[in-house]
N, C-alpha and C positions, 0 to 999 in steps of 0.2 A: 440448414439442419440436415443431419444424416444419422443413420443407425449402423452400428457395426455388429455383424452376426457371426458367431463361431459355430461350427458343426456341433450338434448336440444329439443325445439320445432323448427322444420325446416320449412322454407317457402321461396319460390322464384322460379326463372326460371334459368335453366342451359342449355347451348348449348352442346349437346353431342359432344365429340371430334371425329375427323375423325376415320374411321375404320382401325384398325391395319391389319386385314386380307386382306382387299382390297388394302391397301397401299403396302403390301409385293407383292401381285400378280401383281399390276400395274407396280411396279418397275421392276420385272423380264420380263414382256412382253415388256415394253418400252426398256429394255436393248437388247432384241433380235430383235425388229422391226428396220428395216432400216430407218434411218432418225431421226428427232427430235420429242420427245413427251413432252407434258406439263402436269404435275400432279399438279392440283390446290388443295390447302388445304389438303395436305397429313398429316398423323399423324407423328409428329416428336417426337420420344421416343427412348429409348435405343435399343429396338429390331429393329425398322425400320432403325435406323442409322447403326446398324450392317449390315443390308442388303445393304444399300447405300455404306458403306465402302468396303464391300466384292465385290460388283459389280465394284466399282472403281478399286479395285485390279485386276479385270479380264479385265480391259481395257475400261470400260464404262465411258463416261463423264457424270457426274451428277453435275449440278450447282444449287445452291440456288438462288432464285429470290424473288420478292416482295411477292408473294402469293403461292409459292410452289417450285417444283423442275423441272428443264429442263433437260431432259435425251436425250443424243445422242447415239443411239444404232446401232447395226449391225456389230460391230467389237469386237471380243473377243480375248484375248491372256492370256497365263498362267503366273501368277506371279512367281517371283523367290524365294519367301518366303511363309510361311504358311498363309492362310486366317484365321484370328481369328474371330469367330462368337460370341464371348462373351458368353452371357447366352441365346441366341436366338435359340431355336430348329427349328423354322420356317426357319431362315436364313441358318442354317446348312443343312437342308434337301433340300430346294429349290436351294441353290448354289451348292450342290452336283450334283443335276440334271443339272444345267447350266454347270458345269465343264465337264460333259460327252460330251459336244459338241466340246471339244478340243482334239487334238491328244496328246498334251503334258501332263505331270504329274501335277496334282494340289493336294495340301494337305490342308485339312480344320480341324480346331480344335476349342477350346473355353475354357471358364471358367470351374472351377471344377464341378459346378452343371450340365454343359452340357456334361461333360465326362461320366456321368452315365446314359445318355439317349440312349435307344437302336435304332439302325438303320439297323439291319441285313436284314429285309424284303426288304428295299429299295436297299441295295447293291446287294442282290441276284437277284432282278429283273433287275437291270442295267447290271449285268454280263450275264444274259440270253439274253439281247439286244445287246451284243457285246462290252460292256465297261469292263475294268478291274477295279473293285471297291474293295478296300481292307481296312480292319481294324482288330483289335484284338477283336474277339467275337461280332463285330457289333458296338462297342463303339468308339467314337472319340479318337485320330485323324483318319480321313478318307483320303485315297489316291485314286484318280481317274485318270485313264490313258487310252487313246484310245477312239476314237470317237464312239458315240452310233450309231449302225447300224439300228436297228428296228426289226420288226417282232412281234412275240407273246412272252408274258412273264406272268408267274403266280406271283401274289403278295398277301400277306396276307392283309385282310381288318380289322383285329381285334386288331391291335396294334396302328397305327396312320394313319389318313387320309392324313397327310402330305407326306407320302411316295408316295401315288397315285398322289397327286397334283404335286409333284416334277417331276415325269415322264411326266404327261400330259402336263405341261407347256412347256417342251422342245421337246415334241414329233413331232411337225410340222417340226423341223429342223433336224430330223434323216434322214438317207439315204433313208429309206423306211418307210411306215406307221407303226404305232404301235397299237397292240391290247393287252390290259391288261385283264387278266382273274383273277378276284378277288376271293380269296378263304376265306372261313369263313364268318361270318357276317361282313358287312362293317359298322363300327362304325364311328360316326361323319360324317355321309353321307352328311349333308348340306354343310360341308366345301368343299367336292368334287364337289357338285353342284355349289357352289360359284366359284370354279376354272373354271369349264366348262362355266359358264355364262360369266365370265370375258374374257375367250378365244374367245367366240362367238362374244362379243362386239368388239374384236380386229381383227375379220375377219377369224378366224379358228373355225369351228364348230365340236366338238366331237359328236359322237353318242354312244348310250348305250342301253343295253337290259332293259327290264321293271324293273327288280330288281337290275340293275346296277352291275351284276356280270361279265359283259363283256363291255369294253369301247374301242372304236376305235377312233383313231386320224389320219387323212390323213396328208401327207406332205403338207406344205404350208408356208406362211409367214404372220406374224402379220402386221397390219397397225399401224402406230404411234398413240399414244393415246393423246387426248386433252380433259381432263375431270377433274371433281371435285370428290374428294373422299367422299363417303357418310358417314353419322354419324355412330358411333360404338355402336351396341346394347350391347356388352359385358360391356362397360364402363357405358352405360345408366342404366344397371341393378342395379348398386349400388345406384344410385340416386333415381330410382323408388322404390327400397326396403326401402330406408330411408323415402320416402314419406308415404308408407303404415304403417310404425311403429312409425313415429315421426312428422307428419305434413302434408304439402301439397306442392308437388314439381311438377313443370312443366319441362319436358325435351324436348327441341327443336332439330331440325336437324335429325329427325329419319324417315327413309323410310319404310313405312308399307309394301312395296312390295319387300323388301330386301331379298336376299337369305342367309343372315347371320344366323348361327345356333342359336345364343343367342337371337334372336327375340322371342324365345320360352318363355322368361321371362314373356311376356304378358299373355300367356296361363296359366302359373304356378300361377301368381298372381291372376288371375280370379278364378282359381280352388281353391285357398286358401280363396276366399271370399273377396278379396281386391277390393276397388273401383278404377277403372281406366277409363279414358276418352280420346278419340282420336279425335283430330281436326286438320286436315291437317297433318303437320309434327311434331305436338306437342302431347306428351303423358303426361297426368296428373295422378299422383298417390296420393291418400289422405289416411290419417290415418284410418285404418279399423280394425275390429275384425277378426283376421285370424283364420282359422281352419286347422287342420292337413291334410296332403295329402299323396298319394302314387304317386311317380313320377319316371319314368325311365329316367336317364340323360345320357344314352350311346351316344346319338347324340349331346349333348350339355354339355360336362363334365366341361367346364370352369364356368358354372353356379353353380356347386355343392357347393362351400363354402358359397356363399351368400344365396342360397336356404336353406342350412342347418341352417344358422343363423336365417333366417325368421321362419323356423320350430320350433326353440327353444323358440319362443314367441307366437306360435300358440296354440290354444286349442286342446288338445288331442295328439295322437301319430302319427308321420309321418314316412313313410318308403321311403328311397331313394335307388334306385337300379341303376345298370349299372356303377359301380364305379371302376371296376377292373383296369382300365388303369391309375387311378389317381396317382399311385406311380411313374409314369414316368414323372411327371410334374416338375416344378421348385423345388418343394419339394415333399415329399410323402404327397400329398395333403389330402388324407383321414386321415392319421395319424395326420397331423398337425391340421386339423379341429377338430377332436375328442379331441385332447389335449387341444385346446383352449376352446371348449365348456365345457369340464369337469372342467377346471379351473374356469369357470363362474357358476358352480353348475348345469349344465344341465345334465339330465339323458340321456346318449347315449349308445347304444350297437351296435356292428357291426362286420362284418367279412371283407374279402378282396373285396367284391363287393356290400355290402348292409349296410345301416346305419339306425337304428331306433332311433328317437328323440322324447322324451316326452317334450312337451311344458310347459312353466312356466314363472317365472320372474327371469332371470339370474342376478347375481351380478357382479360388476366390478372386473377386474383381470388384471394381467400383462400378455400380450400376446406376445409370440415370433412367428413371422410369418415365421421363417426359410427362410428369404430372398425371400419370395414368395409374389409378388404383390397382387395376388388375395386373399390370406389369410389376408394380412394387411387391404385391403379395405373392406373385408367382416366383419371383427371384428370391424372396424370403424362404419359400419352400425349398428351392434348389440349394440355397445356402446351407441347408442341413446336411448335404451330401457332398460338399466340395472339399478339396484340399485347401486349407487355409481360410482366412477370414474374408467375408464379403461385406461391402459397404453399400447400403441403399440410400441414395440421395432423396430428399424431399419425402420422407416417410409419412408425413401428415396427409398426403394425398389419399390415403386409404379411408379417410373420413367420408369420402364420397359415397361409400357403400357399406363399410365395415369398420365403424369407429373404434371398436374394441379389439381389433386384430392384434396389435402389438401386446396389449395386456394379456390376451388369451394365449399368445405364443409364449410369453414368460411363464404363465401359469402351468403349462405342460412341460416346462424345462428348457425352453429356448434361452440361449445365452446371448443377450442383446445389451449393447452399451449405447 
């Protein structure tokens, strides 16, 4: 299957879907909290459903209701078969942490794309904390056996922040408090801050050093959650990007005080000279003359594809850095983005951690997103400013994080066949 997109003038208002990152974290905390939690307006997508199904396999009762999920937590047990995490790296890492609260053996695996994503730093840290976590070279399937004890553990911060979040979320239920010593530069730091903020809201407050190289979590218990999931800045980034290159788009349901990493899109758009306006929980982005930028994306790597696409229509040359970990995403995201931009005639040069993009007027092309939702959505953005028609293969891959993407694009005037 594929979609064909013609350049369009886009105009209208979109409600940002709920945050995927917050939905995952609230699900895990609700599963551990004794009693009933109510998650209102969660993001229902392939990744969050993988977490729901995995938690159900671990004995957690999760029922759908009119406006969300009702979660009855506090009792975990080991399933008698493998927990399949599909393509969700977040599910795999967070549920590996949850599995360490059980004495029995739990095995987790997933789809082929997940089997090439590394997890060794997480497993090494869990082993230091008293759990037996095993795999072949750190790749799924992962086997976890023996209850997490606690104490101190070193963990790398330069591969994935999800490793740190996975341990922090279960740390209150260890036998004793946990202190993580983070080695190397912590990348995607805002995601760890988001985890700690979510924990604090549920009644357990981690503490950390000024540079976050040491994080302490006391033993304790979460309180059940009764809350609404905030809007997703990652998904909003695509609509805001389309506004600045192809029309005038209002995006509602955005929290300007959010801890989400991809709120950084506002700073990047302004740095590029884009017109944006904030009023309450609405952000408006309007077609603008963009200029090239230099941006370090090490703390917000999910923004890379859409920012790269914006740079390809900006005046001058842009340089994007902090890209080393992109090869560990759903696709080799740096390689896939370069491939797509070159097909559209964009002058790009790069290495394993840096990309240089010379802006111009791209032409339409057939884009293979390599089953990566963020690649598909980013090139749908760029397709609004190309000469000629663009074809996106495998468009259904967007269901991983933004199931309503194509519907919303049509709503604001996108010409899609």
